[in-house]
PDB file as gemmi writes it, atoms N, CA and C in Angstrom:
CRYST1    1.000    1.000    1.000  90.00  90.00  90.00 P 1                      
ATOM      1  N   MET A   1       0.691  -1.315   0.055  1.00  0.00           N  
ATOM      2  CA  MET A   1      -0.241  -0.329   0.070  1.00  0.00           C  
ATOM      3  C   MET A   1       0.781   1.096   0.116  1.00  0.00           C  
ATOM      4  N   LYS A   2       1.996   1.336   0.834  1.00  0.00           N  
ATOM      5  CA  LYS A   2       2.795   2.327   1.243  1.00  0.00           C  
ATOM      6  C   LYS A   2       3.390   2.814  -0.594  1.00  0.00           C  
ATOM      7  N   LYS A   3       3.961   1.635  -1.071  1.00  0.00           N  
ATOM      8  CA  LYS A   3       4.639   1.739  -2.418  1.00  0.00           C  
ATOM      9  C   LYS A   3       3.958   2.282  -3.556  1.00  0.00           C  
ATOM     10  N   PHE A   4       2.215   1.887  -3.450  1.00  0.00           N  
ATOM     11  CA  PHE A   4       1.754   2.282  -4.667  1.00  0.00           C  
ATOM     12  C   PHE A   4       1.038   3.555  -4.087  1.00  0.00           C  
ATOM     13  N   LEU A   5       1.264   4.432  -3.120  1.00  0.00           N  
ATOM     14  CA  LEU A   5       1.017   5.758  -2.835  1.00  0.00           C  
ATOM     15  C   LEU A   5       2.214   6.358  -3.022  1.00  0.00           C  
ATOM     16  N   ILE A   6       3.427   6.215  -2.920  1.00  0.00           N  
ATOM     17  CA  ILE A   6       4.565   6.431  -3.320  1.00  0.00           C  
ATOM     18  C   ILE A   6       4.675   6.978  -4.962  1.00  0.00           C  
ATOM     19  N   LEU A   7       4.385   5.591  -5.631  1.00  0.00           N  
ATOM     20  CA  LEU A   7       4.387   5.839  -7.096  1.00  0.00           C  
ATOM     21  C   LEU A   7       3.281   6.288  -7.745  1.00  0.00           C  
ATOM     22  N   SER A   8       2.229   6.671  -7.519  1.00  0.00           N  
ATOM     23  CA  SER A   8       1.010   7.690  -7.613  1.00  0.00           C  
ATOM     24  C   SER A   8       1.344   9.067  -7.501  1.00  0.00           C  
ATOM     25  N   LEU A   9       1.870   9.262  -6.174  1.00  0.00           N  
ATOM     26  CA  LEU A   9       2.309  10.470  -6.017  1.00  0.00           C  
ATOM     27  C   LEU A   9       3.499  11.050  -7.144  1.00  0.00           C  
ATOM     28  N   MET A  10       4.668  10.355  -7.348  1.00  0.00           N  
ATOM     29  CA  MET A  10       5.617  10.353  -8.171  1.00  0.00           C  
ATOM     30  C   MET A  10       4.904  10.548  -9.653  1.00  0.00           C  
ATOM     31  N   LEU A  11       4.165   9.909  -9.975  1.00  0.00           N  
ATOM     32  CA  LEU A  11       3.431   9.842 -11.376  1.00  0.00           C  
ATOM     33  C   LEU A  11       2.841  11.221 -11.432  1.00  0.00           C  
ATOM     34  N   GLY A  12       1.856  11.124 -10.591  1.00  0.00           N  
ATOM     35  CA  GLY A  12       1.195  12.645 -10.534  1.00  0.00           C  
ATOM     36  C   GLY A  12       1.882  13.840 -10.821  1.00  0.00           C  
ATOM     37  N   THR A  13       2.988  13.958  -9.922  1.00  0.00           N  
ATOM     38  CA  THR A  13       3.981  15.375 -10.033  1.00  0.00           C  
ATOM     39  C   THR A  13       4.772  15.220 -11.427  1.00  0.00           C  
ATOM     40  N   VAL A  14       5.015  14.070 -11.935  1.00  0.00           N  
ATOM     41  CA  VAL A  14       5.383  14.389 -13.317  1.00  0.00           C  
ATOM     42  C   VAL A  14       4.578  14.470 -14.390  1.00  0.00           C  
ATOM     43  N   ILE A  15       3.094  14.073 -14.372  1.00  0.00           N  
ATOM     44  CA  ILE A  15       2.285  14.700 -15.410  1.00  0.00           C  
ATOM     45  C   ILE A  15       1.991  16.108 -14.978  1.00  0.00           C  
ATOM     46  N   PHE A  16       2.007  16.847 -13.921  1.00  0.00           N  
ATOM     47  CA  PHE A  16       1.628  18.227 -13.421  1.00  0.00           C  
ATOM     48  C   PHE A  16       3.001  18.969 -14.215  1.00  0.00           C  
ATOM     49  N   VAL A  17       4.197  18.204 -13.900  1.00  0.00           N  
ATOM     50  CA  VAL A  17       5.049  19.324 -14.216  1.00  0.00           C  
ATOM     51  C   VAL A  17       5.718  19.322 -15.533  1.00  0.00           C  
ATOM     52  N   VAL A  18       5.478  18.222 -16.412  1.00  0.00           N  
ATOM     53  CA  VAL A  18       6.145  18.048 -17.541  1.00  0.00           C  
ATOM     54  C   VAL A  18       5.332  19.518 -18.689  1.00  0.00           C  
ATOM     55  N   PRO A  19       4.137  19.557 -18.518  1.00  0.00           N  
ATOM     56  CA  PRO A  19       3.731  20.427 -19.555  1.00  0.00           C  
ATOM     57  C   PRO A  19       4.079  21.916 -19.265  1.00  0.00           C  
ATOM     58  N   THR A  20       4.426  22.300 -17.915  1.00  0.00           N  
ATOM     59  CA  THR A  20       4.747  23.771 -17.426  1.00  0.00           C  
ATOM     60  C   THR A  20       6.491  23.696 -18.202  1.00  0.00           C  
ATOM     61  N   ALA A  21       6.995  22.870 -18.169  1.00  0.00           N  
ATOM     62  CA  ALA A  21       8.218  22.879 -18.713  1.00  0.00           C  
ATOM     63  C   ALA A  21       8.538  22.902 -19.728  1.00  0.00           C  
ATOM     64  N   ASN A  22       7.632  22.177 -20.637  1.00  0.00           N  
ATOM     65  CA  ASN A  22       7.523  22.775 -22.465  1.00  0.00           C  
ATOM     66  C   ASN A  22       7.378  24.005 -22.523  1.00  0.00           C  
ATOM     67  N   ALA A  23       6.369  24.712 -21.885  1.00  0.00           N  
ATOM     68  CA  ALA A  23       5.686  26.022 -22.002  1.00  0.00           C  
ATOM     69  C   ALA A  23       6.898  26.914 -21.952  1.00  0.00           C  
ATOM     70  N   ALA A  24       7.824  26.874 -20.900  1.00  0.00           N  
ATOM     71  CA  ALA A  24       8.748  27.868 -20.545  1.00  0.00           C  
ATOM     72  C   ALA A  24       9.857  27.125 -21.558  1.00  0.00           C  
ATOM     73  N   THR A  25      10.112  26.216 -22.118  1.00  0.00           N  
ATOM     74  CA  THR A  25      11.260  26.105 -23.290  1.00  0.00           C  
ATOM     75  C   THR A  25      10.828  26.755 -24.438  1.00  0.00           C  
ATOM     76  N   THR A  26       9.484  26.994 -24.817  1.00  0.00           N  
ATOM     77  CA  THR A  26       9.210  27.397 -26.271  1.00  0.00           C  
ATOM     78  C   THR A  26       9.297  29.072 -25.799  1.00  0.00           C  
ATOM     79  N   ALA A  27       8.898  29.362 -24.648  1.00  0.00           N  
ATOM     80  CA  ALA A  27       8.719  31.051 -24.486  1.00  0.00           C  
ATOM     81  C   ALA A  27      10.374  31.300 -24.503  1.00  0.00           C  
ATOM     82  N   ALA A  28      11.075  30.416 -23.827  1.00  0.00           N  
ATOM     83  CA  ALA A  28      13.051  30.860 -23.737  1.00  0.00           C  
ATOM     84  C   ALA A  28      13.165  30.915 -25.279  1.00  0.00           C  
ATOM     85  N   ALA A  29      13.044  30.057 -26.019  1.00  0.00           N  
ATOM     86  CA  ALA A  29      13.560  29.573 -27.507  1.00  0.00           C  
ATOM     87  C   ALA A  29      12.831  30.861 -28.295  1.00  0.00           C  
ATOM     88  N   SER A  30      11.732  31.526 -28.105  1.00  0.00           N  
ATOM     89  CA  SER A  30      11.115  32.532 -28.941  1.00  0.00           C  
ATOM     90  C   SER A  30      11.964  33.781 -28.452  1.00  0.00           C  
ATOM     91  N   ALA A  31      12.355  33.980 -27.322  1.00  0.00           N  
ATOM     92  CA  ALA A  31      13.040  35.111 -27.052  1.00  0.00           C  
ATOM     93  C   ALA A  31      14.535  35.358 -27.053  1.00  0.00           C  
ATOM     94  N   VAL A  32      15.128  33.678 -27.325  1.00  0.00           N  
ATOM     95  CA  VAL A  32      16.490  33.729 -27.730  1.00  0.00           C  
ATOM     96  C   VAL A  32      16.437  34.179 -29.356  1.00  0.00           C  
ATOM     97  N   ALA A  33      15.572  33.840 -30.179  1.00  0.00           N  
ATOM     98  CA  ALA A  33      15.690  34.163 -31.371  1.00  0.00           C  
ATOM     99  C   ALA A  33      15.616  35.502 -31.910  1.00  0.00           C  
ATOM    100  N   ASP A  34      14.893  36.355 -30.843  1.00  0.00           N  
ATOM    101  CA  ASP A  34      14.520  37.714 -31.050  1.00  0.00           C  
ATOM    102  C   ASP A  34      16.100  38.290 -30.831  1.00  0.00           C  
ATOM    103  N   SER A  35      17.027  38.172 -30.144  1.00  0.00           N  
ATOM    104  CA  SER A  35      17.875  38.583 -29.601  1.00  0.00           C  
ATOM    105  C   SER A  35      18.864  38.401 -30.300  1.00  0.00           C  
ATOM    106  N   GLN A  36      19.900  39.644 -29.929  1.00  0.00           N  
ATOM    107  CA  GLN A  36      21.009  39.772 -30.952  1.00  0.00           C  
ATOM    108  C   GLN A  36      22.350  39.305 -29.880  1.00  0.00           C  
ATOM    109  N   ILE A  37      23.390  38.610 -30.449  1.00  0.00           N  
ATOM    110  CA  ILE A  37      24.188  38.190 -29.466  1.00  0.00           C  
ATOM    111  C   ILE A  37      25.478  38.624 -29.925  1.00  0.00           C  
ATOM    112  N   ARG A  38      26.671  39.391 -29.353  1.00  0.00           N  
ATOM    113  CA  ARG A  38      27.540  39.881 -30.245  1.00  0.00           C  
ATOM    114  C   ARG A  38      28.819  39.449 -29.348  1.00  0.00           C  
ATOM    115  N   VAL A  39      29.897  38.816 -30.175  1.00  0.00           N  
ATOM    116  CA  VAL A  39      30.848  37.896 -29.489  1.00  0.00           C  
ATOM    117  C   VAL A  39      32.394  38.577 -29.819  1.00  0.00           C  
ATOM    118  N   GLN A  40      33.077  39.038 -28.771  1.00  0.00           N  
ATOM    119  CA  GLN A  40      34.412  39.826 -28.895  1.00  0.00           C  
ATOM    120  C   GLN A  40      35.585  38.851 -28.698  1.00  0.00           C  
ATOM    121  N   ILE A  41      36.447  38.689 -29.629  1.00  0.00           N  
ATOM    122  CA  ILE A  41      37.443  37.660 -29.518  1.00  0.00           C  
ATOM    123  C   ILE A  41      38.808  38.120 -29.270  1.00  0.00           C  
ATOM    124  N   GLY A  42      39.597  38.059 -28.768  1.00  0.00           N  
ATOM    125  CA  GLY A  42      41.007  38.362 -28.780  1.00  0.00           C  
ATOM    126  C   GLY A  42      41.514  39.011 -27.743  1.00  0.00           C  
ATOM    127  N   ASN A  43      40.766  39.920 -27.077  1.00  0.00           N  
ATOM    128  CA  ASN A  43      41.597  40.747 -26.067  1.00  0.00           C  
ATOM    129  C   ASN A  43      42.311  40.540 -24.852  1.00  0.00           C  
ATOM    130  N   ASN A  44      42.442  39.356 -24.693  1.00  0.00           N  
ATOM    131  CA  ASN A  44      42.402  38.653 -23.166  1.00  0.00           C  
ATOM    132  C   ASN A  44      44.079  38.150 -23.706  1.00  0.00           C  
ATOM    133  N   ARG A  45      44.752  37.951 -24.473  1.00  0.00           N  
ATOM    134  CA  ARG A  45      45.695  37.661 -25.248  1.00  0.00           C  
ATOM    135  C   ARG A  45      47.218  38.420 -24.847  1.00  0.00           C  
ATOM    136  N   ARG A  46      47.060  39.337 -24.258  1.00  0.00           N  
ATOM    137  CA  ARG A  46      48.204  40.627 -23.898  1.00  0.00           C  
ATOM    138  C   ARG A  46      49.102  40.383 -22.580  1.00  0.00           C  
ATOM    139  N   ALA A  47      49.880  40.677 -22.894  1.00  0.00           N  
ATOM    140  CA  ALA A  47      50.867  40.718 -21.335  1.00  0.00           C  
ATOM    141  C   ALA A  47      50.294  41.773 -20.529  1.00  0.00           C  
ATOM    142  N   ARG A  48      50.379  41.402 -19.304  1.00  0.00           N  
ATOM    143  CA  ARG A  48      50.050  42.616 -18.131  1.00  0.00           C  
ATOM    144  C   ARG A  48      51.349  42.868 -17.588  1.00  0.00           C  
ATOM    145  N   THR A  49      51.477  44.150 -17.264  1.00  0.00           N  
ATOM    146  CA  THR A  49      52.879  44.494 -16.713  1.00  0.00           C  
ATOM    147  C   THR A  49      52.475  45.196 -15.648  1.00  0.00           C  
ATOM    148  N   ARG A  50      53.028  44.903 -14.248  1.00  0.00           N  
ATOM    149  CA  ARG A  50      52.972  45.705 -13.165  1.00  0.00           C  
ATOM    150  C   ARG A  50      54.057  46.379 -12.296  1.00  0.00           C  
ATOM    151  N   ILE A  51      54.609  47.469 -11.846  1.00  0.00           N  
ATOM    152  CA  ILE A  51      55.571  47.993 -11.618  1.00  0.00           C  
ATOM    153  C   ILE A  51      55.289  48.175 -10.276  1.00  0.00           C  
ATOM    154  N   TYR A  52      56.296  47.765  -9.154  1.00  0.00           N  
ATOM    155  CA  TYR A  52      56.097  48.036  -8.094  1.00  0.00           C  
ATOM    156  C   TYR A  52      57.751  48.288  -6.944  1.00  0.00           C  
ATOM    157  N   THR A  53      57.663  48.748  -5.523  1.00  0.00           N  
ATOM    158  CA  THR A  53      59.042  48.589  -5.010  1.00  0.00           C  
ATOM    159  C   THR A  53      59.066  47.921  -3.869  1.00  0.00           C  
ATOM    160  N   ARG A  54      60.147  47.406  -3.477  1.00  0.00           N  
ATOM    161  CA  ARG A  54      59.793  46.054  -2.436  1.00  0.00           C  
ATOM    162  C   ARG A  54      61.264  46.767  -1.609  1.00  0.00           C  
ATOM    163  N   ILE A  55      61.254  46.377  -0.427  1.00  0.00           N  
ATOM    164  CA  ILE A  55      62.413  46.344   0.410  1.00  0.00           C  
ATOM    165  C   ILE A  55      63.038  45.213   0.732  1.00  0.00           C  
ATOM    166  N   VAL A  56      64.225  44.807   0.254  1.00  0.00           N  
ATOM    167  CA  VAL A  56      64.828  43.506   0.714  1.00  0.00           C  
ATOM    168  C   VAL A  56      66.208  43.869   1.609  1.00  0.00           C  
ATOM    169  N   ARG A  57      66.758  42.899   2.223  1.00  0.00           N  
ATOM    170  CA  ARG A  57      67.727  42.789   2.646  1.00  0.00           C  
ATOM    171  C   ARG A  57      68.957  41.874   2.067  1.00  0.00           C  
ATOM    172  N   SER A  58      69.991  41.932   2.360  1.00  0.00           N  
ATOM    173  CA  SER A  58      71.505  41.812   1.395  1.00  0.00           C  
ATOM    174  C   SER A  58      72.125  41.534   2.384  1.00  0.00           C  
ATOM    175  N   GLY A  59      72.828  40.649   3.252  1.00  0.00           N  
ATOM    176  CA  GLY A  59      73.639  40.859   4.083  1.00  0.00           C  
ATOM    177  C   GLY A  59      73.233  41.795   5.144  1.00  0.00           C  
ATOM    178  N   ARG A  60      74.219  42.683   5.478  1.00  0.00           N  
ATOM    179  CA  ARG A  60      73.763  43.780   6.541  1.00  0.00           C  
ATOM    180  C   ARG A  60      73.218  44.994   5.975  1.00  0.00           C  
ATOM    181  N   ASN A  61      73.107  44.877   4.740  1.00  0.00           N  
ATOM    182  CA  ASN A  61      72.404  46.251   3.816  1.00  0.00           C  
ATOM    183  C   ASN A  61      70.817  45.778   3.617  1.00  0.00           C  
ATOM    184  N   ARG A  62      70.167  47.261   3.850  1.00  0.00           N  
ATOM    185  CA  ARG A  62      68.688  46.962   3.094  1.00  0.00           C  
ATOM    186  C   ARG A  62      68.550  47.960   1.841  1.00  0.00           C  
ATOM    187  N   TYR A  63      68.137  47.553   0.821  1.00  0.00           N  
ATOM    188  CA  TYR A  63      67.942  48.210  -0.429  1.00  0.00           C  
ATOM    189  C   TYR A  63      66.456  48.367  -0.701  1.00  0.00           C  
ATOM    190  N   ARG A  64      66.084  49.366  -1.335  1.00  0.00           N  
ATOM    191  CA  ARG A  64      64.619  49.638  -2.103  1.00  0.00           C  
ATOM    192  C   ARG A  64      64.473  49.283  -3.539  1.00  0.00           C  
ATOM    193  N   GLU A  65      64.101  48.175  -3.814  1.00  0.00           N  
ATOM    194  CA  GLU A  65      64.155  47.726  -5.471  1.00  0.00           C  
ATOM    195  C   GLU A  65      62.880  48.207  -6.010  1.00  0.00           C  
ATOM    196  N   THR A  66      63.140  48.679  -6.947  1.00  0.00           N  
ATOM    197  CA  THR A  66      61.724  48.943  -8.016  1.00  0.00           C  
ATOM    198  C   THR A  66      61.951  47.769  -9.269  1.00  0.00           C  
ATOM    199  N   VAL A  67      60.717  46.996  -9.449  1.00  0.00           N  
ATOM    200  CA  VAL A  67      60.506  45.825  -9.793  1.00  0.00           C  
ATOM    201  C   VAL A  67      59.358  45.644 -11.196  1.00  0.00           C  
ATOM    202  N   ARG A  68      59.677  45.319 -11.812  1.00  0.00           N  
ATOM    203  CA  ARG A  68      58.691  45.202 -13.355  1.00  0.00           C  
ATOM    204  C   ARG A  68      58.509  43.952 -13.417  1.00  0.00           C  
ATOM    205  N   VAL A  69      57.274  43.690 -13.078  1.00  0.00           N  
ATOM    206  CA  VAL A  69      56.673  41.846 -13.195  1.00  0.00           C  
ATOM    207  C   VAL A  69      55.958  41.998 -14.422  1.00  0.00           C  
ATOM    208  N   THR A  70      55.713  41.166 -15.381  1.00  0.00           N  
ATOM    209  CA  THR A  70      55.459  40.975 -16.984  1.00  0.00           C  
ATOM    210  C   THR A  70      54.428  39.605 -16.485  1.00  0.00           C  
ATOM    211  N   TYR A  71      53.104  39.537 -16.426  1.00  0.00           N  
ATOM    212  CA  TYR A  71      52.533  38.472 -16.742  1.00  0.00           C  
ATOM    213  C   TYR A  71      52.254  37.899 -17.944  1.00  0.00           C  
ATOM    214  N   ARG A  72      52.546  36.737 -18.452  1.00  0.00           N  
ATOM    215  CA  ARG A  72      52.244  36.528 -19.975  1.00  0.00           C  
ATOM    216  C   ARG A  72      51.282  35.541 -19.816  1.00  0.00           C  
ATOM    217  N   PRO A  73      50.620  35.913 -21.347  1.00  0.00           N  
ATOM    218  CA  PRO A  73      49.245  34.841 -21.291  1.00  0.00           C  
ATOM    219  C   PRO A  73      49.165  33.332 -21.006  1.00  0.00           C  
ATOM    220  N   ASN A  74      50.925  32.708 -20.976  1.00  0.00           N  
ATOM    221  CA  ASN A  74      50.589  31.246 -21.051  1.00  0.00           C  
ATOM    222  C   ASN A  74      50.997  31.024 -19.613  1.00  0.00           C  
ATOM    223  N   GLY A  75      50.776  31.958 -18.627  1.00  0.00           N  
ATOM    224  CA  GLY A  75      50.710  31.633 -17.216  1.00  0.00           C  
ATOM    225  C   GLY A  75      52.085  32.045 -16.423  1.00  0.00           C  
ATOM    226  N   ARG A  76      53.037  32.498 -17.636  1.00  0.00           N  
ATOM    227  CA  ARG A  76      54.297  32.700 -16.873  1.00  0.00           C  
ATOM    228  C   ARG A  76      54.773  34.067 -16.548  1.00  0.00           C  
ATOM    229  N   THR A  77      55.779  34.167 -15.424  1.00  0.00           N  
ATOM    230  CA  THR A  77      56.028  35.725 -15.336  1.00  0.00           C  
ATOM    231  C   THR A  77      57.268  35.878 -15.614  1.00  0.00           C  
ATOM    232  N   ARG A  78      57.562  37.299 -15.557  1.00  0.00           N  
ATOM    233  CA  ARG A  78      59.088  37.515 -16.042  1.00  0.00           C  
ATOM    234  C   ARG A  78      59.191  38.870 -14.915  1.00  0.00           C  
ATOM    235  N   THR A  79      60.205  38.696 -13.901  1.00  0.00           N  
ATOM    236  CA  THR A  79      60.733  39.765 -13.015  1.00  0.00           C  
ATOM    237  C   THR A  79      61.788  40.425 -13.412  1.00  0.00           C  
ATOM    238  N   GLN A  80      61.853  41.684 -13.524  1.00  0.00           N  
ATOM    239  CA  GLN A  80      63.142  42.622 -13.943  1.00  0.00           C  
ATOM    240  C   GLN A  80      63.206  43.712 -13.113  1.00  0.00           C  
ATOM    241  N   VAL A  81      64.658  43.672 -12.230  1.00  0.00           N  
ATOM    242  CA  VAL A  81      64.423  44.802 -11.311  1.00  0.00           C  
ATOM    243  C   VAL A  81      65.123  45.810 -12.265  1.00  0.00           C  
ATOM    244  N   LEU A  82      64.625  47.024 -11.854  1.00  0.00           N  
ATOM    245  CA  LEU A  82      64.715  48.149 -12.309  1.00  0.00           C  
ATOM    246  C   LEU A  82      65.877  49.229 -12.071  1.00  0.00           C  
ATOM    247  N   SER A  83      65.889  48.956 -10.900  1.00  0.00           N  
ATOM    248  CA  SER A  83      66.821  50.170  -9.961  1.00  0.00           C  
ATOM    249  C   SER A  83      66.974  49.509  -8.376  1.00  0.00           C  
ATOM    250  N   ARG A  84      67.851  49.856  -7.819  1.00  0.00           N  
ATOM    251  CA  ARG A  84      68.102  49.317  -6.427  1.00  0.00           C  
ATOM    252  C   ARG A  84      68.928  50.298  -5.601  1.00  0.00           C  
ATOM    253  N   VAL A  85      68.577  50.903  -4.675  1.00  0.00           N  
ATOM    254  CA  VAL A  85      69.177  51.927  -3.601  1.00  0.00           C  
ATOM    255  C   VAL A  85      69.350  51.701  -2.409  1.00  0.00           C  
ATOM    256  N   ARG A  86      70.557  51.645  -2.162  1.00  0.00           N  
ATOM    257  CA  ARG A  86      70.581  51.172  -0.558  1.00  0.00           C  
ATOM    258  C   ARG A  86      69.808  52.443   0.245  1.00  0.00           C  
ATOM    259  N   ILE A  87      69.257  51.973   1.398  1.00  0.00           N  
ATOM    260  CA  ILE A  87      68.614  52.766   2.291  1.00  0.00           C  
ATOM    261  C   ILE A  87      69.016  52.529   3.443  1.00  0.00           C  
ATOM    262  N   GLY A  88      70.264  51.793   3.928  1.00  0.00           N  
ATOM    263  CA  GLY A  88      70.451  51.805   5.327  1.00  0.00           C  
ATOM    264  C   GLY A  88      71.013  50.450   5.597  1.00  0.00           C  
ATOM    265  N   ARG A  89      71.928  50.493   6.720  1.00  0.00           N  
ATOM    266  CA  ARG A  89      72.406  49.197   7.397  1.00  0.00           C  
ATOM    267  C   ARG A  89      71.173  48.081   8.385  1.00  0.00           C  
ATOM    268  N   ASN A  90      71.380  47.155   8.327  1.00  0.00           N  
ATOM    269  CA  ASN A  90      70.554  46.127   9.043  1.00  0.00           C  
ATOM    270  C   ASN A  90      71.111  45.862  10.269  1.00  0.00           C  
ATOM    271  N   TRP A  91      70.756  46.472  11.460  1.00  0.00           N  
ATOM    272  CA  TRP A  91      71.729  46.133  12.853  1.00  0.00           C  
ATOM    273  C   TRP A  91      71.271  45.057  13.281  1.00  0.00           C  
TER     274      TRP A  91                                                      
END                                                                             
């Protein structure tokens, strides 16, 4: 009896839900057919560059380095030190 009741409830919900899903897809299909889609390709393949300063210690001295980091499209990075200025001793 319990299995029969569960089975009848499942069939009842499937019959009730299927027609509403059909109506929704036909309405969405007509809306998609009316809209225009513009696709822009190729602007994300450039290398990005960032310049920043950092303070580093080398031995007993501290330096302020200006560094340029280039992020390439394939995931690699290139770091180049532009200038290094000694700012004091590290006691």
